[in-house]
N, C-alpha and C positions, 0 to 999 in steps of 0.2 A: 238073619242077623243074630250071631252065637253073642248071647250076654254072660256075662259071672253072678256068681250069688247076689254080688253087692251091684250090679247094675239093671238099669230097667230101661225098655225101648220107649221113643217118643211117645206112643198108643199109651202104652201102661203111666209114663209120668204124666200124661194129660188127664186118668181117667184119677190117678193122686189127687193131682191140685184139684179135680170137680168135686171130690169128696171127703178131702181132709179136714174142711170145718166142718163137714158133715153129712148125712146125706138128706135131703132134701123132704121136707115134710109134705109129699104129695103119696096118694096111693099107692103110686107104680115107681118109686123112686130109681131105678135102674134105667127104666124107661126114656124118665124124660134126660139125664146124665148122656145114656146114649142117644137121643137125639139131639143135645147140645154138642157132643163130639162126632153126629153124623156115625155113630156106631151104631149095629144090631144089639139089643138089652143084652141076648144070649152071650153074645161078645164081650161085653162090660163085667156079666156074673162071671161066666169064663175065665176072666184074665184076672179078676178079682179072689178068684179063688184060688189061681194057681202064685198068684202073689202072697195069698195067704197060707198057702202049702209050703212055698221056699221062707216062709217069717221074715217077706219083706213088708208086709202087713201083718201086724201082730193081730189084731182080733177086729170083727165087726160089732160093735153091741151099742147100748145104750150109754149115755154118760149122763146121769142125771146131773143137773146142776145145784149142792146140795145146800149152797145158801137160799136157792130160792123158796127149796121144799124146807125149810126150818132148821136146819143144822148149823148153827153160828157158831158154837165151839168147835172149833178143829184143833187138836192136839198129836204133833210127832211124838211120840214115846219112843223114849232113846234108852234100851238097856246095854249092861257092861255083863257081858257074858262070855264062858269059857270059847276062844275060838275054835276047839276041837269039835265042839258041838253047835254051833252057829246056825250051821247050814241047816240042822235036822230043827232045831229048833224055830229056825224062823219060817220051814217050811208050815210045821204045825200053829205057830201064833199067826200067819197067812190064813190060818182057814179060821178064824174066830169071822164072824158073819157084820162085824161092826170093823173089821182092820180093813180098810178100803188099798192100801200095799204095804207090801215087807220087803224089808231088802238088808244086806250086810253093807257095810261101809267102813274104811279102816280104820283105826286109830288112829288118834294124834297125838300121844304120849309124850309130856306129862299132862295136857293141859286136855284132851279129849280122852275118855275112855271109853266110851260108847262105840259099839262095832253092830247092836243090831237096831233097827228102824222099825217102827211100826205104827203107819197114820190110823187114829180114831178120828171118825165124827161122831159129835152128839148136839143137842138140843140146847145145852148148857155144860157149862163148865164139873158142876158135880156128875153128870149123868158121864162123861168123857173121863175124870178122875174111879167113878165106879168101872167102867170098862177096862181099865189101866190096872188097876185092882185086880180084874178077874185074871189077865193076861200073867200080874205080879203071882198071884196064888196058882197059876200053870205052869210057872216058869219054878216057883219054887227057891230051893237052895242056888241054883244055877244062873239067878239075878243077881249080880253080887249089887249091882245099883241101879237105879233109875232113875229119868227125869220123864217131865211132859215140857212140850217147847209149844206154846202156842201160837196159832197165828194171829197176826194182827193186823192183815190186809191183803188183798191180790195184789200183785204185781203182774202175774202173766197164768193165763190160764187156759194154754193150751200147747198140741206136744210139737214137734217137729213140724216145719211149713214149709213146701216146698214152692219154690216162687216158679214162673213162667219159664225164667232163665236161672242157671245156674250159680250167676256171677251177683255178688252179693251188691255189685255196684249200678247193674241195671236196671232203667226205670219201664 
């Protein structure tokens, strides 16, 4: 069966569904997934690697729960920087070890002037403010204005989730 870059076959879909909430916390997670799906562990690993190579899976890694490890102050720093250099600046800001993700978003003038977003996590708001000050120092005059939007509660803490069926009304 031939698939486009945006399609996956039934086996790949089953692997995604089995792993999307995280790998099982066992010594041999791919073996357990393979057993559950009646596949060989090498096939699960090869298919996951192929999906990663095609950018269907972005990455496989540890995602710590920052709240449980004490990072209670979470601030989305928002920046007004020149559009001509936002990509370059975003790449550099994203390299700060305390920035978990950094991206560009369109301005919504006149209400919203910001085009660069960088998520910062800290134990306290003072720590977040210090980290944002480091970004501001790095950006210098390129940062015409910035602000910090603090999280007040978690509404959703997952990425895209595939169900058994692609229909939203299936149960």
